[in-house]
Predicted model as a PDB file, atoms N, CA, C, CB and O in Angstrom, pLDDT in the B-factor column:
MODEL        1                                                                  
ATOM      1  N   MET A   1     -35.513  19.136  -7.414  1.00 89.00           N  
ATOM      2  CA  MET A   1     -34.632  19.881  -6.531  1.00 89.00           C  
ATOM      3  C   MET A   1     -33.189  19.675  -6.996  1.00 89.00           C  
ATOM      4  CB  MET A   1     -34.817  19.436  -5.046  1.00 89.00           C  
ATOM      5  O   MET A   1     -32.816  18.629  -7.529  1.00 89.00           O  
ATOM      6  N   THR A   2     -32.412  20.709  -6.770  1.00 94.00           N  
ATOM      7  CA  THR A   2     -31.005  20.676  -7.155  1.00 94.00           C  
ATOM      8  C   THR A   2     -30.167  20.047  -6.030  1.00 94.00           C  
ATOM      9  CB  THR A   2     -30.496  22.108  -7.482  1.00 94.00           C  
ATOM     10  O   THR A   2     -30.657  19.878  -4.914  1.00 94.00           O  
ATOM     11  N   PRO A   3     -28.915  19.704  -6.320  1.00 95.00           N  
ATOM     12  CA  PRO A   3     -28.041  19.195  -5.250  1.00 95.00           C  
ATOM     13  C   PRO A   3     -27.896  20.185  -4.086  1.00 95.00           C  
ATOM     14  CB  PRO A   3     -26.660  18.872  -5.819  1.00 95.00           C  
ATOM     15  O   PRO A   3     -27.797  19.774  -2.930  1.00 95.00           O  
ATOM     16  N   ILE A   4     -27.883  21.469  -4.389  1.00 96.00           N  
ATOM     17  CA  ILE A   4     -27.794  22.470  -3.318  1.00 96.00           C  
ATOM     18  C   ILE A   4     -29.061  22.453  -2.466  1.00 96.00           C  
ATOM     19  CB  ILE A   4     -27.565  23.882  -3.909  1.00 96.00           C  
ATOM     20  O   ILE A   4     -28.991  22.582  -1.244  1.00 96.00           O  
ATOM     21  N   ASP A   5     -30.220  22.293  -3.110  1.00 95.00           N  
ATOM     22  CA  ASP A   5     -31.476  22.192  -2.356  1.00 95.00           C  
ATOM     23  C   ASP A   5     -31.426  21.006  -1.406  1.00 95.00           C  
ATOM     24  CB  ASP A   5     -32.682  22.060  -3.313  1.00 95.00           C  
ATOM     25  O   ASP A   5     -31.865  21.107  -0.261  1.00 95.00           O  
ATOM     26  N   TRP A   6     -30.897  19.888  -1.873  1.00 96.00           N  
ATOM     27  CA  TRP A   6     -30.795  18.698  -1.022  1.00 96.00           C  
ATOM     28  C   TRP A   6     -29.825  18.930   0.130  1.00 96.00           C  
ATOM     29  CB  TRP A   6     -30.348  17.484  -1.847  1.00 96.00           C  
ATOM     30  O   TRP A   6     -30.021  18.416   1.232  1.00 96.00           O  
ATOM     31  N   GLN A   7     -28.789  19.700  -0.132  1.00 95.00           N  
ATOM     32  CA  GLN A   7     -27.833  20.040   0.925  1.00 95.00           C  
ATOM     33  C   GLN A   7     -28.526  20.846   2.017  1.00 95.00           C  
ATOM     34  CB  GLN A   7     -26.636  20.831   0.349  1.00 95.00           C  
ATOM     35  O   GLN A   7     -28.322  20.589   3.203  1.00 95.00           O  
ATOM     36  N   ILE A   8     -29.335  21.811   1.628  1.00 95.00           N  
ATOM     37  CA  ILE A   8     -30.093  22.613   2.595  1.00 95.00           C  
ATOM     38  C   ILE A   8     -31.074  21.718   3.341  1.00 95.00           C  
ATOM     39  CB  ILE A   8     -30.846  23.777   1.888  1.00 95.00           C  
ATOM     40  O   ILE A   8     -31.187  21.798   4.564  1.00 95.00           O  
ATOM     41  N   TYR A   9     -31.776  20.873   2.611  1.00 92.00           N  
ATOM     42  CA  TYR A   9     -32.739  19.947   3.228  1.00 92.00           C  
ATOM     43  C   TYR A   9     -32.045  19.062   4.264  1.00 92.00           C  
ATOM     44  CB  TYR A   9     -33.420  19.068   2.148  1.00 92.00           C  
ATOM     45  O   TYR A   9     -32.536  18.903   5.381  1.00 92.00           O  
ATOM     46  N   ASP A  10     -30.907  18.491   3.887  1.00 93.00           N  
ATOM     47  CA  ASP A  10     -30.176  17.614   4.810  1.00 93.00           C  
ATOM     48  C   ASP A  10     -29.778  18.359   6.077  1.00 93.00           C  
ATOM     49  CB  ASP A  10     -28.927  17.038   4.127  1.00 93.00           C  
ATOM     50  O   ASP A  10     -29.871  17.818   7.179  1.00 93.00           O  
ATOM     51  N   TYR A  11     -29.336  19.594   5.918  1.00 93.00           N  
ATOM     52  CA  TYR A  11     -28.958  20.380   7.097  1.00 93.00           C  
ATOM     53  C   TYR A  11     -30.174  20.634   7.990  1.00 93.00           C  
ATOM     54  CB  TYR A  11     -28.320  21.721   6.672  1.00 93.00           C  
ATOM     55  O   TYR A  11     -30.104  20.466   9.207  1.00 93.00           O  
ATOM     56  N   LEU A  12     -31.274  21.034   7.384  1.00 90.00           N  
ATOM     57  CA  LEU A  12     -32.469  21.351   8.165  1.00 90.00           C  
ATOM     58  C   LEU A  12     -33.016  20.127   8.884  1.00 90.00           C  
ATOM     59  CB  LEU A  12     -33.543  21.940   7.265  1.00 90.00           C  
ATOM     60  O   LEU A  12     -33.476  20.235  10.021  1.00 90.00           O  
ATOM     61  N   THR A  13     -32.974  18.976   8.247  1.00 85.00           N  
ATOM     62  CA  THR A  13     -33.514  17.778   8.882  1.00 85.00           C  
ATOM     63  C   THR A  13     -32.568  17.201   9.924  1.00 85.00           C  
ATOM     64  CB  THR A  13     -33.819  16.731   7.837  1.00 85.00           C  
ATOM     65  O   THR A  13     -33.000  16.463  10.809  1.00 85.00           O  
ATOM     66  N   SER A  14     -31.284  17.528   9.831  1.00 86.00           N  
ATOM     67  CA  SER A  14     -30.347  17.015  10.831  1.00 86.00           C  
ATOM     68  C   SER A  14     -30.133  17.992  11.983  1.00 86.00           C  
ATOM     69  CB  SER A  14     -29.016  16.700  10.179  1.00 86.00           C  
ATOM     70  O   SER A  14     -29.603  17.614  13.028  1.00 86.00           O  
ATOM     71  N   SER A  15     -30.540  19.232  11.799  1.00 78.00           N  
ATOM     72  CA  SER A  15     -30.367  20.243  12.839  1.00 78.00           C  
ATOM     73  C   SER A  15     -31.398  20.021  13.938  1.00 78.00           C  
ATOM     74  CB  SER A  15     -30.495  21.673  12.250  1.00 78.00           C  
ATOM     75  O   SER A  15     -32.596  19.919  13.673  1.00 78.00           O  
ATOM     76  N   ALA A  16     -30.917  19.948  15.165  1.00 68.00           N  
ATOM     77  CA  ALA A  16     -31.824  19.714  16.295  1.00 68.00           C  
ATOM     78  C   ALA A  16     -32.504  21.000  16.740  1.00 68.00           C  
ATOM     79  CB  ALA A  16     -31.065  19.098  17.467  1.00 68.00           C  
ATOM     80  O   ALA A  16     -33.520  20.962  17.435  1.00 68.00           O  
ATOM     81  N   SER A  17     -31.950  22.125  16.346  1.00 70.00           N  
ATOM     82  CA  SER A  17     -32.463  23.405  16.818  1.00 70.00           C  
ATOM     83  C   SER A  17     -33.541  23.956  15.896  1.00 70.00           C  
ATOM     84  CB  SER A  17     -31.331  24.405  16.946  1.00 70.00           C  
ATOM     85  O   SER A  17     -33.412  23.906  14.673  1.00 70.00           O  
ATOM     86  N   THR A  18     -34.594  24.476  16.487  1.00 67.00           N  
ATOM     87  CA  THR A  18     -35.609  25.192  15.710  1.00 67.00           C  
ATOM     88  C   THR A  18     -35.373  26.692  15.825  1.00 67.00           C  
ATOM     89  CB  THR A  18     -37.041  24.827  16.193  1.00 67.00           C  
ATOM     90  O   THR A  18     -36.142  27.493  15.296  1.00 67.00           O  
ATOM     91  N   ASN A  19     -34.312  27.060  16.515  1.00 80.00           N  
ATOM     92  CA  ASN A  19     -33.949  28.462  16.708  1.00 80.00           C  
ATOM     93  C   ASN A  19     -32.929  28.914  15.676  1.00 80.00           C  
ATOM     94  CB  ASN A  19     -33.402  28.681  18.114  1.00 80.00           C  
ATOM     95  O   ASN A  19     -32.031  29.693  15.994  1.00 80.00           O  
ATOM     96  N   ILE A  20     -33.055  28.441  14.462  1.00 89.00           N  
ATOM     97  CA  ILE A  20     -32.088  28.763  13.429  1.00 89.00           C  
ATOM     98  C   ILE A  20     -32.513  30.014  12.675  1.00 89.00           C  
ATOM     99  CB  ILE A  20     -31.920  27.589  12.465  1.00 89.00           C  
ATOM    100  O   ILE A  20     -33.678  30.411  12.692  1.00 89.00           O  
ATOM    101  N   THR A  21     -31.557  30.610  12.028  1.00 93.00           N  
ATOM    102  CA  THR A  21     -31.832  31.777  11.192  1.00 93.00           C  
ATOM    103  C   THR A  21     -31.476  31.440   9.756  1.00 93.00           C  
ATOM    104  CB  THR A  21     -31.040  33.026  11.681  1.00 93.00           C  
ATOM    105  O   THR A  21     -30.757  30.477   9.487  1.00 93.00           O  
ATOM    106  N   ILE A  22     -31.983  32.236   8.850  1.00 95.00           N  
ATOM    107  CA  ILE A  22     -31.661  32.007   7.450  1.00 95.00           C  
ATOM    108  C   ILE A  22     -30.160  32.209   7.222  1.00 95.00           C  
ATOM    109  CB  ILE A  22     -32.485  32.951   6.541  1.00 95.00           C  
ATOM    110  O   ILE A  22     -29.563  31.554   6.367  1.00 95.00           O  
ATOM    111  N   SER A  23     -29.560  33.111   7.985  1.00 96.00           N  
ATOM    112  CA  SER A  23     -28.114  33.344   7.876  1.00 96.00           C  
ATOM    113  C   SER A  23     -27.322  32.128   8.331  1.00 96.00           C  
ATOM    114  CB  SER A  23     -27.706  34.567   8.699  1.00 96.00           C  
ATOM    115  O   SER A  23     -26.318  31.775   7.714  1.00 96.00           O  
ATOM    116  N   SER A  24     -27.767  31.485   9.408  1.00 94.00           N  
ATOM    117  CA  SER A  24     -27.048  30.298   9.885  1.00 94.00           C  
ATOM    118  C   SER A  24     -27.203  29.128   8.919  1.00 94.00           C  
ATOM    119  CB  SER A  24     -27.549  29.895  11.276  1.00 94.00           C  
ATOM    120  O   SER A  24     -26.259  28.364   8.714  1.00 94.00           O  
ATOM    121  N   VAL A  25     -28.375  28.984   8.332  1.00 94.00           N  
ATOM    122  CA  VAL A  25     -28.573  27.933   7.322  1.00 94.00           C  
ATOM    123  C   VAL A  25     -27.645  28.185   6.140  1.00 94.00           C  
ATOM    124  CB  VAL A  25     -30.058  27.883   6.850  1.00 94.00           C  
ATOM    125  O   VAL A  25     -26.982  27.269   5.653  1.00 94.00           O  
ATOM    126  N   ALA A  26     -27.604  29.431   5.683  1.00 96.00           N  
ATOM    127  CA  ALA A  26     -26.744  29.784   4.555  1.00 96.00           C  
ATOM    128  C   ALA A  26     -25.275  29.527   4.885  1.00 96.00           C  
ATOM    129  CB  ALA A  26     -26.948  31.254   4.167  1.00 96.00           C  
ATOM    130  O   ALA A  26     -24.534  28.987   4.063  1.00 96.00           O  
ATOM    131  N   ALA A  27     -24.861  29.913   6.078  1.00 96.00           N  
ATOM    132  CA  ALA A  27     -23.457  29.731   6.466  1.00 96.00           C  
ATOM    133  C   ALA A  27     -23.084  28.249   6.565  1.00 96.00           C  
ATOM    134  CB  ALA A  27     -23.186  30.426   7.806  1.00 96.00           C  
ATOM    135  O   ALA A  27     -22.028  27.839   6.083  1.00 96.00           O  
ATOM    136  N   HIS A  28     -23.939  27.460   7.183  1.00 94.00           N  
ATOM    137  CA  HIS A  28     -23.638  26.038   7.370  1.00 94.00           C  
ATOM    138  C   HIS A  28     -23.699  25.243   6.076  1.00 94.00           C  
ATOM    139  CB  HIS A  28     -24.593  25.440   8.368  1.00 94.00           C  
ATOM    140  O   HIS A  28     -23.039  24.211   5.948  1.00 94.00           O  
ATOM    141  N   THR A  29     -24.475  25.706   5.129  1.00 95.00           N  
ATOM    142  CA  THR A  29     -24.600  24.987   3.853  1.00 95.00           C  
ATOM    143  C   THR A  29     -23.789  25.632   2.737  1.00 95.00           C  
ATOM    144  CB  THR A  29     -26.056  24.913   3.438  1.00 95.00           C  
ATOM    145  O   THR A  29     -23.792  25.160   1.600  1.00 95.00           O  
ATOM    146  N   HIS A  30     -23.093  26.717   3.074  1.00 96.00           N  
ATOM    147  CA  HIS A  30     -22.209  27.414   2.132  1.00 96.00           C  
ATOM    148  C   HIS A  30     -22.960  27.924   0.909  1.00 96.00           C  
ATOM    149  CB  HIS A  30     -21.084  26.490   1.690  1.00 96.00           C  
ATOM    150  O   HIS A  30     -22.505  27.776  -0.225  1.00 96.00           O  
ATOM    151  N   VAL A  31     -24.121  28.528   1.161  1.00 97.00           N  
ATOM    152  CA  VAL A  31     -24.909  29.153   0.101  1.00 97.00           C  
ATOM    153  C   VAL A  31     -25.264  30.565   0.546  1.00 97.00           C  
ATOM    154  CB  VAL A  31     -26.199  28.320  -0.224  1.00 97.00           C  
ATOM    155  O   VAL A  31     -25.026  30.939   1.694  1.00 97.00           O  
ATOM    156  N   SER A  32     -25.828  31.336  -0.357  1.00 97.00           N  
ATOM    157  CA  SER A  32     -26.265  32.686   0.008  1.00 97.00           C  
ATOM    158  C   SER A  32     -27.619  32.615   0.707  1.00 97.00           C  
ATOM    159  CB  SER A  32     -26.345  33.601  -1.245  1.00 97.00           C  
ATOM    160  O   SER A  32     -28.329  31.614   0.604  1.00 97.00           O  
ATOM    161  N   THR A  33     -27.964  33.668   1.406  1.00 97.00           N  
ATOM    162  CA  THR A  33     -29.277  33.711   2.045  1.00 97.00           C  
ATOM    163  C   THR A  33     -30.379  33.721   0.980  1.00 97.00           C  
ATOM    164  CB  THR A  33     -29.397  34.956   2.963  1.00 97.00           C  
ATOM    165  O   THR A  33     -31.480  33.226   1.221  1.00 97.00           O  
ATOM    166  N   THR A  34     -30.087  34.275  -0.176  1.00 97.00           N  
ATOM    167  CA  THR A  34     -31.054  34.267  -1.278  1.00 97.00           C  
ATOM    168  C   THR A  34     -31.340  32.847  -1.727  1.00 97.00           C  
ATOM    169  CB  THR A  34     -30.538  35.101  -2.459  1.00 97.00           C  
ATOM    170  O   THR A  34     -32.489  32.503  -2.004  1.00 97.00           O  
ATOM    171  N   THR A  35     -30.312  32.023  -1.803  1.00 97.00           N  
ATOM    172  CA  THR A  35     -30.502  30.614  -2.184  1.00 97.00           C  
ATOM    173  C   THR A  35     -31.349  29.893  -1.142  1.00 97.00           C  
ATOM    174  CB  THR A  35     -29.138  29.900  -2.347  1.00 97.00           C  
ATOM    175  O   THR A  35     -32.225  29.102  -1.493  1.00 97.00           O  
ATOM    176  N   ALA A  36     -31.094  30.161   0.130  1.00 96.00           N  
ATOM    177  CA  ALA A  36     -31.890  29.546   1.193  1.00 96.00           C  
ATOM    178  C   ALA A  36     -33.341  30.006   1.108  1.00 96.00           C  
ATOM    179  CB  ALA A  36     -31.303  29.886   2.577  1.00 96.00           C  
ATOM    180  O   ALA A  36     -34.257  29.211   1.316  1.00 96.00           O  
ATOM    181  N   PHE A  37     -33.553  31.275   0.805  1.00 96.00           N  
ATOM    182  CA  PHE A  37     -34.908  31.804   0.654  1.00 96.00           C  
ATOM    183  C   PHE A  37     -35.608  31.154  -0.543  1.00 96.00           C  
ATOM    184  CB  PHE A  37     -34.874  33.340   0.486  1.00 96.00           C  
ATOM    185  O   PHE A  37     -36.780  30.790  -0.452  1.00 96.00           O  
ATOM    186  N   ARG A  38     -34.902  31.009  -1.648  1.00 96.00           N  
ATOM    187  CA  ARG A  38     -35.484  30.371  -2.835  1.00 96.00           C  
ATOM    188  C   ARG A  38     -35.842  28.914  -2.568  1.00 96.00           C  
ATOM    189  CB  ARG A  38     -34.514  30.459  -4.017  1.00 96.00           C  
ATOM    190  O   ARG A  38     -36.807  28.393  -3.128  1.00 96.00           O  
ATOM    191  N   PHE A  39     -35.061  28.257  -1.710  1.00 96.00           N  
ATOM    192  CA  PHE A  39     -35.386  26.887  -1.302  1.00 96.00           C  
ATOM    193  C   PHE A  39     -36.768  26.858  -0.662  1.00 96.00           C  
ATOM    194  CB  PHE A  39     -34.320  26.333  -0.319  1.00 96.00           C  
ATOM    195  O   PHE A  39     -37.570  25.970  -0.952  1.00 96.00           O  
ATOM    196  N   CYS A  40     -37.045  27.815   0.197  1.00 96.00           N  
ATOM    197  CA  CYS A  40     -38.358  27.911   0.851  1.00 96.00           C  
ATOM    198  C   CYS A  40     -39.451  28.101  -0.197  1.00 96.00           C  
ATOM    199  CB  CYS A  40     -38.382  29.082   1.873  1.00 96.00           C  
ATOM    200  O   CYS A  40     -40.505  27.468  -0.125  1.00 96.00           O  
ATOM    201  N   GLN A  41     -39.200  28.959  -1.155  1.00 96.00           N  
ATOM    202  CA  GLN A  41     -40.183  29.203  -2.206  1.00 96.00           C  
ATOM    203  C   GLN A  41     -40.435  27.959  -3.042  1.00 96.00           C  
ATOM    204  CB  GLN A  41     -39.724  30.339  -3.102  1.00 96.00           C  
ATOM    205  O   GLN A  41     -41.569  27.715  -3.454  1.00 96.00           O  
ATOM    206  N   LYS A  42     -39.395  27.164  -3.300  1.00 96.00           N  
ATOM    207  CA  LYS A  42     -39.559  25.922  -4.059  1.00 96.00           C  
ATOM    208  C   LYS A  42     -40.475  24.949  -3.322  1.00 96.00           C  
ATOM    209  CB  LYS A  42     -38.195  25.267  -4.319  1.00 96.00           C  
ATOM    210  O   LYS A  42     -41.139  24.119  -3.942  1.00 96.00           O  
ATOM    211  N   LEU A  43     -40.503  25.058  -2.002  1.00 95.00           N  
ATOM    212  CA  LEU A  43     -41.381  24.209  -1.198  1.00 95.00           C  
ATOM    213  C   LEU A  43     -42.805  24.752  -1.143  1.00 95.00           C  
ATOM    214  CB  LEU A  43     -40.828  24.073   0.212  1.00 95.00           C  
ATOM    215  O   LEU A  43     -43.687  24.144  -0.537  1.00 95.00           O  
ATOM    216  N   GLY A  44     -43.023  25.908  -1.785  1.00 96.00           N  
ATOM    217  CA  GLY A  44     -44.343  26.510  -1.801  1.00 96.00           C  
ATOM    218  C   GLY A  44     -44.621  27.385  -0.598  1.00 96.00           C  
ATOM    219  O   GLY A  44     -45.773  27.718  -0.319  1.00 96.00           O  
ATOM    220  N   LEU A  45     -43.576  27.759   0.113  1.00 96.00           N  
ATOM    221  CA  LEU A  45     -43.715  28.583   1.307  1.00 96.00           C  
ATOM    222  C   LEU A  45     -43.497  30.047   0.956  1.00 96.00           C  
ATOM    223  CB  LEU A  45     -42.725  28.136   2.400  1.00 96.00           C  
ATOM    224  O   LEU A  45     -42.899  30.367  -0.072  1.00 96.00           O  
ATOM    225  N   THR A  46     -43.986  30.926   1.814  1.00 95.00           N  
ATOM    226  CA  THR A  46     -43.835  32.359   1.566  1.00 95.00           C  
ATOM    227  C   THR A  46     -42.440  32.853   1.930  1.00 95.00           C  
ATOM    228  CB  THR A  46     -44.880  33.140   2.350  1.00 95.00           C  
ATOM    229  O   THR A  46     -41.995  33.883   1.424  1.00 95.00           O  
ATOM    230  N   GLY A  47     -41.753  32.133   2.795  1.00 94.00           N  
ATOM    231  CA  GLY A  47     -40.416  32.550   3.198  1.00 94.00           C  
ATOM    232  C   GLY A  47     -39.872  31.689   4.319  1.00 94.00           C  
ATOM    233  O   GLY A  47     -40.451  30.663   4.676  1.00 94.00           O  
ATOM    234  N   PHE A  48     -38.749  32.123   4.867  1.00 94.00           N  
ATOM    235  CA  PHE A  48     -38.073  31.342   5.890  1.00 94.00           C  
ATOM    236  C   PHE A  48     -38.856  31.286   7.197  1.00 94.00           C  
ATOM    237  CB  PHE A  48     -36.706  31.911   6.144  1.00 94.00           C  
ATOM    238  O   PHE A  48     -38.795  30.288   7.915  1.00 94.00           O  
ATOM    239  N   GLY A  49     -39.582  32.338   7.503  1.00 93.00           N  
ATOM    240  CA  GLY A  49     -40.388  32.347   8.726  1.00 93.00           C  
ATOM    241  C   GLY A  49     -41.418  31.235   8.728  1.00 93.00           C  
ATOM    242  O   GLY A  49     -41.643  30.591   9.752  1.00 93.00           O  
ATOM    243  N   GLU A  50     -42.039  31.011   7.592  1.00 94.00           N  
ATOM    244  CA  GLU A  50     -43.018  29.929   7.486  1.00 94.00           C  
ATOM    245  C   GLU A  50     -42.334  28.569   7.628  1.00 94.00           C  
ATOM    246  CB  GLU A  50     -43.771  30.011   6.140  1.00 94.00           C  
ATOM    247  O   GLU A  50     -42.883  27.663   8.254  1.00 94.00           O  
ATOM    248  N   LEU A  51     -41.154  28.424   7.059  1.00 93.00           N  
ATOM    249  CA  LEU A  51     -40.401  27.178   7.201  1.00 93.00           C  
ATOM    250  C   LEU A  51     -40.052  26.923   8.665  1.00 93.00           C  
ATOM    251  CB  LEU A  51     -39.119  27.221   6.348  1.00 93.00           C  
ATOM    252  O   LEU A  51     -40.176  25.795   9.142  1.00 93.00           O  
ATOM    253  N   LYS A  52     -39.619  27.955   9.377  1.00 90.00           N  
ATOM    254  CA  LYS A  52     -39.298  27.808  10.805  1.00 90.00           C  
ATOM    255  C   LYS A  52     -40.519  27.373  11.604  1.00 90.00           C  
ATOM    256  CB  LYS A  52     -38.748  29.125  11.370  1.00 90.00           C  
ATOM    257  O   LYS A  52     -40.413  26.542  12.506  1.00 90.00           O  
ATOM    258  N   ALA A  53     -41.674  27.934  11.273  1.00 90.00           N  
ATOM    259  CA  ALA A  53     -42.908  27.569  11.980  1.00 90.00           C  
ATOM    260  C   ALA A  53     -43.230  26.094  11.750  1.00 90.00           C  
ATOM    261  CB  ALA A  53     -44.091  28.458  11.515  1.00 90.00           C  
ATOM    262  O   ALA A  53     -43.642  25.397  12.677  1.00 90.00           O  
ATOM    263  N   ILE A  54     -43.048  25.626  10.544  1.00 89.00           N  
ATOM    264  CA  ILE A  54     -43.311  24.218  10.231  1.00 89.00           C  
ATOM    265  C   ILE A  54     -42.321  23.328  10.966  1.00 89.00           C  
ATOM    266  CB  ILE A  54     -43.231  23.968   8.707  1.00 89.00           C  
ATOM    267  O   ILE A  54     -42.711  22.313  11.543  1.00 89.00           O  
ATOM    268  N   LEU A  55     -41.041  23.697  10.952  1.00 87.00           N  
ATOM    269  CA  LEU A  55     -40.029  22.899  11.650  1.00 87.00           C  
ATOM    270  C   LEU A  55     -40.309  22.836  13.146  1.00 87.00           C  
ATOM    271  CB  LEU A  55     -38.633  23.477  11.405  1.00 87.00           C  
ATOM    272  O   LEU A  55     -40.121  21.793  13.772  1.00 87.00           O  
ATOM    273  N   LYS A  56     -40.757  23.951  13.721  1.00 85.00           N  
ATOM    274  CA  LYS A  56     -41.088  23.972  15.148  1.00 85.00           C  
ATOM    275  C   LYS A  56     -42.277  23.064  15.437  1.00 85.00           C  
ATOM    276  CB  LYS A  56     -41.393  25.409  15.612  1.00 85.00           C  
ATOM    277  O   LYS A  56     -42.278  22.327  16.424  1.00 85.00           O  
ATOM    278  N   GLU A  57     -43.282  23.118  14.578  1.00 85.00           N  
ATOM    279  CA  GLU A  57     -44.464  22.269  14.761  1.00 85.00           C  
ATOM    280  C   GLU A  57     -44.096  20.796  14.685  1.00 85.00           C  
ATOM    281  CB  GLU A  57     -45.529  22.596  13.710  1.00 85.00           C  
ATOM    282  O   GLU A  57     -44.570  19.991  15.487  1.00 85.00           O  
ATOM    283  N   VAL A  58     -43.256  20.443  13.724  1.00 81.00           N  
ATOM    284  CA  VAL A  58     -42.810  19.049  13.589  1.00 81.00           C  
ATOM    285  C   VAL A  58     -42.028  18.631  14.823  1.00 81.00           C  
ATOM    286  CB  VAL A  58     -41.946  18.865  12.319  1.00 81.00           C  
ATOM    287  O   VAL A  58     -42.221  17.535  15.349  1.00 81.00           O  
ATOM    288  N   SER A  59     -41.146  19.507  15.280  1.00 77.00           N  
ATOM    289  CA  SER A  59     -40.350  19.209  16.463  1.00 77.00           C  
ATOM    290  C   SER A  59     -41.234  19.039  17.699  1.00 77.00           C  
ATOM    291  CB  SER A  59     -39.322  20.314  16.700  1.00 77.00           C  
ATOM    292  O   SER A  59     -41.035  18.113  18.484  1.00 77.00           O  
ATOM    293  N   ASP A  60     -42.204  19.925  17.868  1.00 75.00           N  
ATOM    294  CA  ASP A  60     -43.126  19.832  19.000  1.00 75.00           C  
ATOM    295  C   ASP A  60     -43.926  18.538  18.955  1.00 75.00           C  
ATOM    296  CB  ASP A  60     -44.073  21.030  19.016  1.00 75.00           C  
ATOM    297  O   ASP A  60     -44.163  17.917  19.991  1.00 75.00           O  
ATOM    298  N   ASN A  61     -44.343  18.131  17.764  1.00 71.00           N  
ATOM    299  CA  ASN A  61     -45.097  16.889  17.625  1.00 71.00           C  
ATOM    300  C   ASN A  61     -44.247  15.678  17.967  1.00 71.00           C  
ATOM    301  CB  ASN A  61     -45.640  16.756  16.212  1.00 71.00           C  
ATOM    302  O   ASN A  61     -44.740  14.727  18.573  1.00 71.00           O  
ATOM    303  N   LYS A  62     -42.968  15.700  17.583  1.00 63.00           N  
ATOM    304  CA  LYS A  62     -42.074  14.595  17.926  1.00 63.00           C  
ATOM    305  C   LYS A  62     -41.919  14.482  19.429  1.00 63.00           C  
ATOM    306  CB  LYS A  62     -40.703  14.782  17.268  1.00 63.00           C  
ATOM    307  O   LYS A  62     -41.931  13.382  19.983  1.00 63.00           O  
ATOM    308  N   ILE A  63     -41.775  15.629  20.092  1.00 59.00           N  
ATOM    309  CA  ILE A  63     -41.625  15.632  21.556  1.00 59.00           C  
ATOM    310  C   ILE A  63     -42.904  15.127  22.209  1.00 59.00           C  
ATOM    311  CB  ILE A  63     -41.280  17.054  22.076  1.00 59.00           C  
ATOM    312  O   ILE A  63     -42.847  14.325  23.141  1.00 59.00           O  
ATOM    313  N   ALA A  64     -44.053  15.587  21.733  1.00 58.00           N  
ATOM    314  CA  ALA A  64     -45.325  15.158  22.303  1.00 58.00           C  
ATOM    315  C   ALA A  64     -45.543  13.669  22.096  1.00 58.00           C  
ATOM    316  CB  ALA A  64     -46.477  15.945  21.692  1.00 58.00           C  
ATOM    317  O   ALA A  64     -46.019  12.987  23.003  1.00 58.00           O  
ATOM    318  N   ASN A  65     -45.207  13.154  20.926  1.00 59.00           N  
ATOM    319  CA  ASN A  65     -45.363  11.722  20.650  1.00 59.00           C  
ATOM    320  C   ASN A  65     -44.409  10.892  21.489  1.00 59.00           C  
ATOM    321  CB  ASN A  65     -45.133  11.434  19.168  1.00 59.00           C  
ATOM    322  O   ASN A  65     -44.753   9.785  21.903  1.00 59.00           O  
ATOM    323  N   ARG A  66     -43.236  11.401  21.742  1.00 56.00           N  
ATOM    324  CA  ARG A  66     -42.260  10.689  22.571  1.00 56.00           C  
ATOM    325  C   ARG A  66     -42.758  10.598  24.005  1.00 56.00           C  
ATOM    326  CB  ARG A  66     -40.885  11.390  22.526  1.00 56.00           C  
ATOM    327  O   ARG A  66     -42.530   9.593  24.679  1.00 56.00           O  
ATOM    328  N   ASP A  67     -43.438  11.642  24.478  1.00 54.00           N  
ATOM    329  CA  ASP A  67     -43.974  11.647  25.836  1.00 54.00           C  
ATOM    330  C   ASP A  67     -45.102  10.645  26.017  1.00 54.00           C  
ATOM    331  CB  ASP A  67     -44.462  13.028  26.193  1.00 54.00           C  
ATOM    332  O   ASP A  67     -45.349  10.183  27.131  1.00 54.00           O  
ATOM    333  N   LEU A  68     -45.792  10.305  24.928  1.00 51.00           N  
ATOM    334  CA  LEU A  68     -46.911   9.365  25.007  1.00 51.00           C  
ATOM    335  C   LEU A  68     -46.448   7.928  25.110  1.00 51.00           C  
ATOM    336  CB  LEU A  68     -47.808   9.520  23.804  1.00 51.00           C  
ATOM    337  O   LEU A  68     -47.205   7.062  25.548  1.00 51.00           O  
ATOM    338  N   VAL A  69     -45.229   7.665  24.717  1.00 48.00           N  
ATOM    339  CA  VAL A  69     -44.718   6.278  24.709  1.00 48.00           C  
ATOM    340  C   VAL A  69     -44.214   5.875  26.043  1.00 48.00           C  
ATOM    341  CB  VAL A  69     -43.621   6.108  23.697  1.00 48.00           C  
ATOM    342  O   VAL A  69     -43.751   4.746  26.212  1.00 48.00           O  
TER     343      VAL A  69                                                      
ENDMDL                                                                          
END                                                                             
């Protein structure tokens, strides 16, 4: 992964919202939406929608695990 990819990754992992758009990711990381889309492809995903679904699932699991404690 490139330094820009890591920048996108850092933003996505620090963002509390799962209601993000590819445009907001691009704006916050100062890259084009194409770069953000290519980041998804580098992860083996079909696109940003699939990434959002994964982020939502991870977030839901964290909330569910927190409720069990």
